[in-house]
N, C-alpha and C positions, 0 to 999 in steps of 0.2 A: 463716375462711381468707380469705388475700389474693386479690384479683383476678390478681395477679402469679403465684400458683400454678396458674392456669389457662393452657390453651393459647389464649389469644386473641391476635388479630392486634395487632401494635404499636400501630397506629394507632387501634384501638378503646381500647387501654390509655390512649393519650395523651388521648382525649377524657374517658375516667373519671378521670385524673389532674386535668383541668381543672375537672371536676364535684365533687372532692373525693371520689370514691368510692373508698374503699380496701378494706374488708372485705365479703365476701360474706353475704347473708342465707342461712339455711338452705336454702331453696328454690333458691337459685340455686347453692350448693355442690353440691347433689345433682342438679339439673336439668342445668346446662350441659355437664358432661362428655360424658353420654350423647346429647346433642343434636349437640355436636361430632363425636362418633364416627358420626353418621348414624342413629342409632336412632330408632324411633318412641317417644314418651312419652306417659304419662298422669300429669298432676301434680294434686295436690289440696291446695290451699292457699288460705285466706282472702284477700281483700283487704288491701293494707297490707303484705304479706310480701315484695313485690320480684319478682314473678312476670313482671312487663311485661320488667324487664331479663333475667330467667332465660331467655327465649326469643329477645328482640332482641339481645343481646350475641354469642351463639353463631352466630345466624344472619348478622348483619352481619360477624362475623369470617370465617366461611367465603365468603362473598360478596367480601370484601376480598381474601381469598387467591387468588380467581380460579378459573376453570375453569367459569363460567356465562355463557351467553349474554347478549349486551350489548344485544340487539333484542328481549328477551322479557321476559314477567313471570317473575320467578323465585320469588316468594314472596307467598302470599296470606294475610291475618290477618283473621279474622272477629272481629266485635265486635257484641254485643247491641244495642249504644246509640250514637247520635250522639257523644255526650259522650266515652265511653271510646275512640272511634276517633280522635277528635280529640287525646284525651290520649296514645294511643299514637303518634300521628304526631308530636306534641310531642318525645316521649321518643326516637322514631327519629331525629329531626333532631338531637338533642343528643348521642347515641352514635354518630353517623355524621357528626360535625362534620368530621374529616379525610379522608372517604372520597368525594373528588370524583365519583366515578363510580357511586357508589350513590344511587338516587334514590327517591322516595316520593309515593304520592298516596293522600288520605284519600277514599273514595268513599261518600256516605251520602244518605239523603234528607232531605226538609224545605227545599230550596232551589230555585231557578229553573233555567229552562231553560238560561240562560248557563252557569251551575255545571255541569251535565249535560253539555254539549258540552266544558267543560274537562275533565272527568273522562274523557269519552270519547277526546279527544286524547291526554291523558297515558298511559292504558292502551294505545292503539294504538301510542305512539312506544315502547312498552317500559319503563314504569316497573319498577324492580327490586321493588319492594314495594307491593302494594295492600293498604291496611287499609279494610275494608268492613263494612257492616252487611249482613245476608243479603238483604234484599228489594231493597236498591239494586244489589246484585251481580247478582242474578237478573234485574232489569230490564235491565243491560247486557248479559248473557249471552244473554237471548233475543231481543235485537236484534242480536246478532252484532258488539257493540262490543269485546269483550274474548276474547282467545285464551289459554286456560288450558292448552294441550297441552305446554308446556314448563316448568311449574311445577315446582319443586324442593321447596318448603316450603309446607306447609299447616298453618295454625295456628288452633285454635279457643280464644279467650280468653273466660273466662266461660261456659262451655259449657252449664252448668246454667240461668242466665239465659235463654240462647237458647231452650233447649228449654221453659222456663216461658212463654216468649213466642210459642210455637208455630213456631218456625223449623226443627223437626227436618226436615221434607220438603225445605225450601230448601237445609239444608246437604248431604243427602244428593244433592240434585240437582247441587250445585255439585262434591261429591266425585267424581260420575261424569264429570265434564269433566276431571278432572285426569289426567295419564299414570299409568301402573300403577307406576312406580318412585319416586314422590314420597315425601317424608319427612312423616308427619303428627305434631304436636305439641298435646295437647289439655290444657287446664287447666279445672278447674272448682273452684268452692268447698264443694260437696257432692257425694254419691256416690250418688244414688237410683237406683233399677233402671232407669229410661230413659237414664241416663247410661252405665250400663254395656252397656246394649243396643248404643247409639251407638258407644261404644268398642270393642266385639267387632266390629262391621261396618267400621269405616273404620280402625282401627290393626290393624299387622302386629307380633306379637311385641314389644308395647311394654314398655319400662321403666318399673316405677311407682314414683313419687315421691309418698309421701303425708305430709303433715305434719298432725298433731291440730290441730283446730280449736282455737286457743287461746282462754282466758278474756279477757274484756275487760281491759284494762290497770289495774293496781292505782291509778293515779292519776286514773280516772274514779269521781267520786262519784254513785254510782247511787241512784236513789230511785223511789218511786211514790205516787201519789194515787189512793185507791180514791173511785170517784165515779160518779154516773149521767152519762149522756150528756149531758144539757143543761148539766151543770155544768162539762164540760170548758173551755169558753171562759173561763169564771169563774177556773178555775185558771191557765189561761194569762195572764191579766191579772194575777192575783194574785202569779204569779211576776215579771213584768215590773214590777210596783210596789214589789217585795223589792228587785230589781237591774235597773237600765236595761238593756234587751236589747243586745248587740251580738255579732255574728257568731253567730247563733242559726239551727239549722236545726230546722224542726217537721216531721216526718214524718206523713204522712195516708194513709190507706189507699184514697181513690179520687180521681179526677180533679175530680168534681163537687165532694166535700168540700174538696179543696185549693183550688178557686176560691173556695168560700163563706168558708173561714175566712180566705183571704188579704184579702177585702173586709171582713170584720168586724174583723180587726187594725188594718188600716188606718184604718176608722172610729174606731177607738178612739185614734187619733192616734200610731200606731207606724209606723216606716218598714219596709215589708214588700212583697214580691213573690210571686207564685205560679210554680210551676216544675213544668210536667207536659208530656205528650207532645202535647196539642193545640196546644200553642204552635209557630210556625214557628221554623226553625232561627236565624234573625235574631234572634227574640225570645228565643229561648234563650239563645243567645250573650250577648245585651245583660243578660239577668239574672245569668248567672254573672258577667260583666265588673262590673256594678256592685256584686255581693255580694262579689267578690274586692277589690275597690278601696275598699270600706268606703262605697260611695254607699248602699247600704240595709243595714239591721241584721238583717232576719229574712228567711229563705227558706222559705216554706211549699212543701213538694213531695212527691211521691211517690217510690216506690223508685227511681225513675228517676236518682236521685243517690246512692244508697245504696252503689253500688259504682262504681268507676271514675273517681271525683272526688277529686283530690288538693288539698285546702285544709288546711293544718297548724295554722291557729290558731282553729278553731271553739271557743267558748267553752261553748255548751251544744247539746244534742240533746235535743227533746221528742218524745217517741213519743205523737202524739195519738190514734193507734190503735195497739193492741198488734199487733205483727207475728204471723202466724200460725206462722212457723217461727222457732226459737230461734236458729238461725244467722243469719237476718236481722236478730234483734235485735242481735248481736255487731256486724254490719256497719253497722248504723245508728249505734250507739252509738260504734262505732270512728272515726268521723269526728271525735270530739272527742279531746282529750287526745293529740295527735300530736305526734311530735319532741320528746317530752320535756315538753310543757307538761301542766298539769292540765285538767280538766275536768268538766262536770257532765251528767250523763243522767237525765231525769224521763219517767217513764211515766205517762200516765192510763189507768187500768184501770176499765171499766164493769162492771156487774154480768154481762154477757154474755160478756166477756173474761178472766174470772177462770180459766178451765180453760187458756187459751192462756199466760197467765202464770204459772201454777203449773209449767207445763212448761219454761218459759224459766227459773224459779228451781231447777227439779231438774237441768237442763242445766247450770247455773252451779255447782250444789252448795251453794247458800246462799240464804237468804231477802233480798230485796231490801228495805232499810227502807222501811217505809209513812209518809208524812208526814202531819201533823194538818191536816184540813179547817178552815178557819175555820168558827167557828160560825154566821156570818150566811149561809153557803152552804146551811144546811138539813139535811135529812134524806141521809144517804149509806149505802151498802150495807155490811154486814159481810163482809169479805174471807174467804172460806172457803180457807185456805190448806193447807199441809201438815201434818205431825205437829207438834202442840204449838203451831201458830199460834194456835188459838182465835180470838177476836173482836179485831181491832186495832183501832188508832186510826181507820180509817175506818167503823168500825161505830157510828154515832151516830144516834140517832132524835130529829129534830125536825121541826115543820111545814116542808114544803117551801114555797120562796118562790113568790109568786104570778107574779112575773115570769119571763117566758121567757128562756133565756140561750143560744139555740142560736145556731150561727154564722148571720150576716145575708146577705142578698142572694143571690138568685139572678137574681136579677132577669134556598278554599285554592286558592289558584289553581293548576290545572294540575299539573305533577309539581315537586315540592320538592326541591331538592338538599340534600345534607347540610350544606353550610354556610350555609345560610340561618339556621340557629339561631344566635342572637348569645350565645356565652359567651366570656368573657374568656379569652385564650390565654396560659397560663403553662407554657412548656415547662419538663420536668423535665431534669435534668441528664443529659448524654448522649442528647439530643433527636433528631430527624431520625428519629422511628419507631423508635427500637431500644430495647430493654430495657436497664435498667443491669444492670452487670455483678453476679452474685450471689456 
């Protein structure tokens, strides 16, 4: 479906033209019309399907059409992480390029008192759209820095991730501060029981838009190494010796392990940085900037970047630890092979994680190829896979090497107007905010 087939505001369509957005994704096609109609909505769609635009475009279109107070917060968007909040704010500024009277502010923790005061002033002056992490918004709410009594749109993005992070009570507290007649839009990548319970609590007769979790893109070359935990670092170095690393994300299961692995990779002579929630916001921004700009080749990260970070040219994803949820596996490896490019996803499976990896294979409906471990790495466990899998290449018995190979070392300012986003302005024929004759 073309965006012109939807009843979006002309100025929003102008911005889409400039950004070369022409055809809707399935989630946009099915979500935008009920949101424009004012219906509550529950959307289930994974990362990378275009759901940010699915809720921003209709909300911005309605704000542009008018009828909402100019001195009040009209829309609150909740995000589980600072990175996703920043990405939403960036998309907001692009889509609102021609909406001079629509402003936004991103509100999140991990910064100094000056930033806090800037957020406070922006919200008190009536920023139209507030994009916030739950903890930070609760802080402002408890101090009386924000008035939510006239909010018209309440949006939860990555609701399942927010509940996983323990924000359920915060969300309910924020919802209680909203007026009774607001419109609620909720997006989630998965639909566990606690999400259903939250939906029943805050949504009223919602439209449900559910897209099946798609399998990983065909152009992702998936494989796995079956190994013991101390051999994982050896495998990573082996991969980098085969092909010099560039644009590689390594996903690790804990912050402590992320720090240790990053140190080990740096000591091995590679250009790497760690990305985890213990970093300050400035430090996290710096890691993302250096990774995006190619100044560092390898980002060792927790799942904080598995969702909500849009980098198109990731060459390889390494699952240093097997994710506990099969859909998290899809989200992780979905960081590569984007925008029609190819990519590689390698998972390191130790003897304790075989059950979780078998669940991933069952979810995908296929067995992921197992790569041959180099002989010098020593003894490796046999993969106890599904039907007919038998003893695969990983099951080899050799004396284990004496040398230990574990990871080393323990040892926005204020309110942003839509025109702040720098996109080239190429007006289509018949411009001036008018749709072309059909």
